[in-house]
N, C-alpha and C positions, 0 to 999 in steps of 0.2 A: 590665556587665549589662546598659542597657540599648543595646548591637548588638541584644541581643535581645527585644528589645519590640520590633523593624527585620521581623529576620529570621522570626519563630517564622510569623507574619502569613505575609510574601508565602509563604517556604516549601507554609506552607498553601492559599496563592490558584495558587497551582504547579502543585505536585496536582491541585485542584480544575482548574484549564484542563487542567492530559493529561487525568484518567477523562472530559474529558466532552466530548475533542476525540477517544478513544479509543472511546466511547460510537458521536458519533459518524458513526464510520467502520465502524460494525458491521454498528451503519441501515440504512448507506446498497450498503449491501457489495462492497462492499474485500476483505475476507473470504470469499464466496465463492465462490472457483475458484485457491484455494490452491496445486493441483499443475495447473493450466493455462498456465501461463506453466514447467515445468521438462518439459511436453509438447511445449508447439513449439518449444524450439531443436532438438529431437531432428530432429521434421522435414524437411527440406532443398527445395524448391522448383524447386528451377530443376529436378529430373528433372514440373514437374506443370511446367514451360515447356517440354521441347523434346516430352512427346506429345503437345501439338495439333500439329496440321496447320497449315504456317504461309499466310499467304493470303498468295496471288501475283499 
């Protein structure tokens, strides 16, 4: 029973710490572009390189 006296405040502190980290990430713009990485993986950058004229 005395272990709960330590574990409950620790759990509350960790939950509050996670909430603060989530709010910080939300305010700093971490979740602004959710689809950008998914679309970027489909782009083929090698085609852009082959279309450029080569300097000789």
